[in-house]
Residue, then its C-alpha position, 0 to 999 in steps of 0.5 A: x515538176x516540183x523543184x521547191x515549194x513556191x506557195x504554201x497554204x497552212x491551216x487556212x479557213x474561211x466562213x461566210x456566216x454559218x457556212x464553212x467555205x474553207x476548213x483548215x486547208x493545207x498544201x504546198x505548190x512548187x514549179x508545177x501546174x496544180x489544179x483544184x478540182x471539186x463541185x460547186x461550193x467545195x471551197x476551191x474558188x474561195x481558196x484561190x481568192x484568199x491566195x490572191x488577196x481578194x478574200x481575207x482568211x479567218x485563220x491560217x497563213x499564205x507563204x510565197x517563197x517563205x514570205x508571209x503574204x497573208x495580210x498583203x494587198x493583192x498588188x503587193x503579192x507578186x501573184x496574178x489572176x486570170x478570170x473566166x470573164x477575161x477582164x480586158x480593157x474595152x477602150x484599149x487595143x490588144x497591144x495596149x492591154x498586154x502592155x498595161x502592167x509594164x507601163x504601170x511599172x514605167x518600163x521603157x518603151x523598147x523593152x515593152x515593145x519587145x516583151x509584148x511582141x514576144x508574148x503575142x507570138x507565144x499565143x499566135x496572135x501577133x497579127x491581132x496587136x491593133x484589134x480591139x477586144x470586141x473584135x476578138x473571139x472568146x478564145x483569143x480574148x482568153x489568150x490575151x488575158x493570159x499573157x497580160x497576166x504573165x508578162x509581169x512575170x509573177x511567181x504564181x498565176x491563179x486561173x479561176x475556171x478560165x475556159x468555162x465560157x468557151x466552146x468544147x473544141x476551143x477549150x480542148x485546144x486552149x488546155x493544151x496551149x496552157x500546158x505548153x505556155x507554162x513550160x515556156x514561162x516557168x511560172x507556177x500555175x494554180x488552176x480551179x475547175x469542176x471539170x475532171x477532164x481539164x484537171x486530168x489533162x493539164x495538171x501535174x498534181x490535183x487537189x480534190x476538194x469537197x465541203x471546204x476540205x482537201x480530200x486528196x492530193x496527188x498526180x492524175x494517175x495516182x488519184x484515178x488508180x488509187x483514190x482514198x475515198x468513194x468521193x474521190x473515186x466518183x469525182x475523178x472519172x466514173x465508177x461503180x460503187x457497192x457497199x459491203x462488209x469485210x468477211x475474210x483476208x486471204x493473202x493480199x486480197x479481201x473478200x467482201x460480202x455485199x447485201x443481195x450478192x450470192x457470190x462474194x467480191x474479192x478486191x484489194x485496198x487502194x494504197x491510200x487505204x492499205x491496212x485500214x480493214x479488218x473482218x467486220x469493217x464496212x467498206x466501199x467497193x469501187x470498180x471502174x467501168x473500163x476495167x469490166x469485161x462483158x460477154x455472153x459466154x460464162x467466163x471461167x476464172x479463179x482470179x476474177x469476179x463474175x456476175x450475170x445480168x441483163x443489158x438495160x441500156x447501151x450507147x454507142x459513142x464511137x471509140x467505145x460502147x457504154x452498157x448499163x447492165x442490171x445484175x440478177x440481184x438488182x444492182x446496176x453496173x456501168x461498163x465501158x467497152x472499146x470498139x476495137x474491131x467489128x469482129x469483137x464480141x461486144x458488137x453482137x451484144x444487144x439490148x435485153x441480152x443476158x450477159x456476164x460481167x467479169x473483172x480481175x480481183x486486183x481491179x476491185x478497189x476497197x475504200x474506207x467509208 
């Protein structure tokens, strides 16, 4: 968790020709695992490269523990970077690769041996010290690249999609390892990824980026449950998005008229958008697939939105079944239902069945367009 601000980015901008890659980005990072999440071209890697000193910003500043490092070369920043392609020295064995930075600092051999042994043990590769990089698996290479960057004890470690080239199971294992290693070394990690699962799994906080701007920053649960826009809702997890107009307010809830819907949808603004709605405002309505229940029987409830439709597609994925339901007005809704028991009603739902979808008012999120 954050203790104090280690890294501060202020009004950072960068263009390549007419393309605004990073547009007035601001954020601070403390003692934490911080992730940049966004699609290709969102500006996350350019922001990381400017932080590392590999790109020069057009404007703005980068502060490391209150020291302005904007114009310092990479080797003077006390910030290290791990890339997807490992960047290990092919002519050096594992021990020599890990020890490289310490030797450049002219650290004595006894200390080097002790530190390298400690870090190799940390990642479970003590028995690979004499191996050459070509003799390692992809996961092993990435672990070596990681501890080589950490052994010099930088203030911040930047990681540019380091797991992208690895198989799924290895990625999942290394994701857990990264979190555990960060806790041991007590160094701020800044992680760039387009993979929402990686970000949600590892990060203490996430910055969602799009078109060079930071859309929202928050803890994983906050971003998922309280997105501030349709983009954030769509990029963090899956959601069903409808567009409508605020018709009335009743207590904490708003009624939204949606073209094609004979029934009105009731919902709550997210905490990030509260107070932003008035009658006549156009809004986006977000309903997460796992918040929706599916049944063949008409549910009766005063506090739930209920709509009927037909199952167009269903996919069994082990722990859950994914349904694609075409509502009677033509809208397509995605529903995730847990396969809790063979006695559950969802086991009796088949393709082309007529079904009802229902969800609580407070699970309907209203977002500013």
